[in-house]
N, C-alpha and C positions, 0 to 999 in steps of 0.2 A: 593470507587472512585479511579481511576488509573490516574497517571500523564501521560501526553502526551509526546512523544519522544522530541518534540520541547521544551516543558517547562522543561523537565529533563535536556536537554543540556544547557539551559539558567541557571538553578540553579547550575549545576556543574561548569559552566564557571565562574559564579559570586563567588562561594566559592573559586575556585582556584585563582581568582583575588583578594582575601582578602576582599570581600564584605560580607554583612549580608543577609541571606536568611531565611525567616520565613516558617516553614513547619509543617504539622500536625503529631502528634503522637497519640497513643490510649489514652494518658492521657490528655495533653493540647498541644497547639501550641508552638513550640520551636523557639527561635531566634538563628539561627545557624551561626557558623563561623568555618573555618578550625582550628581545635584544635592545629595543629602544627605551626600555624602562629601567633606569639605574637601580631603583629600589628592588625590583624583581630580580635583576641580575645579581645583586648582592645576596639575595636569598640563596642562590646557587652556591656561592662561596661558603655561606654559613652552614648549609645542609651538608656539604661535602667535607668541610674543614680544609678548604683549598686556600693556598697562599694567594694574597691579593695580586701579586705580580705574575701569576700564572695565567696566560691569556686563554680565552674561550674561542671556540669555533662557532660561527653563525651559520645556520642552515637557511637556505633560500628556496623559494618556490619555483623559480625558473631563471634562465640565463639572463634575461632582461634585468633582473634585480641586481646584477653585479654593479651597475652604474649607481644604484642607490647606496651602496655600502663601501665602494672603493673608488679611488681616483687615479688618474695617470695609469690606466690599465694597459699593460703592454700587449702587443699582438700575441705573444706566447700564451697569455691567459685565455684569450678567445679560442685559440687553437686547441688547448687542452680541454676547455669547457665543451667545445663542439664534439671532441672525441670521447671524453670520459664522464661527462655529466648527463643525466644523473648517475652517480656512482661513487665509489670509495676513494675519492681524491679531494684533498683540501688544498687550496691555493692561498699563499700568503701574499697580500697586495697592500699598497699604501691605502690607509683607511680614509674614508670620507670625513669631512670636517665635523659632521654632526654625530659621529659614532662615539658613544660614551667611553671615556678612558678605562672604566671598570671592565668593559668587555675585552679590551686589548692588553690588559695588564700594564697600562701606561705607555705602551709602545705606539708608534705612528703607523703600525701595520695591523692588518686584520686577517684572520683565517676564515675562508668562505668555502662552502660546498653545497651541492644539491644531492640529498640522499636518494638512494634507489630502493625504496620500500613503499608499497602502496599505502600503508597507514601514515607514514611520515609525509609522503607527498600530499595525501588528502588533507592532513592537518595543516601543512604549510600553505596550501592553496586556500583553505577555508579561513585561516588566520590572516592571510594576505600581508605577511610581513616577515621579518627575520626572526628566527628563534635561536637564541644562544643555548647551546646544549653540549656540555661535556658528558663523559660517561656517567651513568647514574649509580655511582658507588662512592664510598668514602675515599678521600684523596689518597692515592698511592696504592690502593688495594686492587683486587682482581675485578676487571670490568664485567658487567652483567650481560649475558646473552639470552636470558629468559626473564619474564616479568617477575617470577618468584624470587629471582636474585635481587631485584630492586626492592621488593617488599621486605625481604629479610634484612636488608642492610640499611635502608633509608626509612621504611615504614611511614610514620605519621608526618615526616618532613615534606612529603609530597602530597599535593592536593588530589592528584589523580594519576594512576598508573594504567596506561593503555596497553593491553596485552595483544601483541601482534605475533605471538608464537616465537620460535627460535630464530635468532639472527642468522642470515644465510652465510655471511663471510666469517664472522666471529672474531676478527681483529680490527682494531681501529683503522681509520683511513690513512693512506699515504699522505704525507704533508710535503709540498714542494714550495720553496720560497722563491718568489719571482720579483723581489724587491732589489736584488743586486744585479751586477753585470752578468752573472751566470746563474741559471737555475740551480738550486741546491735542494737535495732530498733531505729534509730534517727528520722525518720519521718514515721508515719503510712500512709498506702495507701490501694490500692485494695488487696494487698497480706498481710495477717495478721501475727502477731508474732507466732500464733499457727500453721499456715501453714509452716512457716520457721522452727519452732522447729520440726515439724513432719518429714521434710526432713532431718534435721541435727541430730536428735536424742538427742538434748540437748536444754535446755531452752535458750530463747533469752532475754537479759537484756533490761531494760527500758532506755530511753535516758540519765537519770541522771548518769548512770554508764559509760558514754563515754565523753571524752573531745574533741572529733573531731568536728570541725565545719562542718555543712552541710547546703545545700540550704533549704530555707523555714522553718527554725527552730527559727527565731527571735520571740519575744513575740508578736509583731505586724506585720502581714503579710496578704496577700490575702484580703486587707481591702478596703471597699467602702470609698468614700470621706464623705458620710453622716454618722453621728454618729450612731453606730449600737449597739444594746443591745440584749442579750439572756435572755429570760424570760421563767420560768417554765410554763407548760401548764395551771395549775390552776390559775396562776397569770397573764396570758396574757390579758384577758378582763379587769381586774382592771387597768393594766398598760396602756392599750389603753385609757381607760376612763380618767385616770389622765392626760395624754398628751392632750386629747381633751379639758379638762377643762382649760388647759393653752393656748388654741387656736393654738395648733400645728397640723401640718399635719403628718400623720403616714402611713408609708409603712410597711406591715406585710407579713412575710413569715411563714406560719403555716401549719401543717398537719391537724389541725382541721378545720372544715368548717367556713366560715365567719358568724359571729353572730351579727355584728353591722352594721346597714345601715346608713352610714354617708358619705357625699361627701368629707370629709377630710381624709378618709381612703382609701388606696389601698390595697386590700387583695390578695396576691399571694398564691394559694394553692400549697402545696408541697406533694411529694409522701410519702407513709408509708414504702416503701421498701428502704433499705439503698443504694442499687446500683442505683436505679432510682433517689433517692434524690441526690446522689453524682453526677450523670450524669448531672443533671439540676442546681446544686447549683450555679456555677459561672455565668451562664446565668441569673438566677433569681436575684442574687445580682447586676449584672450589670444593669438589667432592673429597679430594685428598686432604685438604685443609680441615674440613669438617670432622674428619676422623680423629683429629687431635693426637696424632702419633708424634713421636719425638723428632722425626726427620722426614723430609720429602727428598727423594733422589729422582732426578730426571735424566734419562739417557740422552746424551748429546745428539743433535740432529745434523744432517749433512751440511757442508760448507758452501754449496752452490747458491746462486742468486734466488732460486725458487724458494729456498728456505730462509731467506734473509729476515723477513718480518717475524717469523717464528723465533729465530735465534735472538733477535732484538728483544722480544718480549720475555723470553726465558732468561736472558742475561740480566735484565732489569729485575725480574721476579726473584732471582737468586743473589742479587747484589748484597754484599756485606761490607759495610764501611770499614776502612782500615783503622786499626786501634792506635 
């Protein structure tokens, strides 16, 4: 889907005026503001209810803009940019001196990426600057993959919502930290640690090896309002039966076919392919949450690397703080 010249002009004017514009990327819809305008960036935090120390990702129009936002850029960044940009990869680099602290959550590093969506690319080139844009939803809740998700959750907090259709990937970008001695994958996504290592020729560390704060890495995130649990495949039917005996209504997201015919159950089939599952995940969780049933049960997904990003999002969506 291509943005019209009129809508593009409106979006650019709103950004230059310090307002918020929601726009599509290949991952999820972003809540954008002029990254160089501290007042505008603070509006993102206010609209989302986002903690001030939670850094934002700045979206760039092209690779040449890296030098405008980062310093001491290592060769690894140029290698990854050449291979994966535009695309669903965010790189954490030392921030340039002029970058407002509000963008980075007070850290001396910054998250940067070039999105791979025609609407986002057109907007970034027309704006000719960096756009800070976390996911366009309330903090900690399910990310939006359709324009109507943004409208239902943020509504009048956004000056303009640019509808670019469904997001192609459906999960947020992979985040790799390049500020330490060894690259570290802080958030898994469509681009895996193995793919990063193949380009760099060195292993990519796991998140516990980095102290850098990054978006979407809190224990509870991407979460429905309905209490959500992950259940192993062979335990799914017994878990449903136990909830039914408590007279509870159950919404189920499962790769296995529905096996219980009961009006208290809503069964949402899920794909067996990890990319298709990821594409549909947030829309499915929003649909199940909107039912306002008593519980959501999600069938556990496989343990291999191709499912890592999905497992990460599900684990955070189902997180329950210890009492």
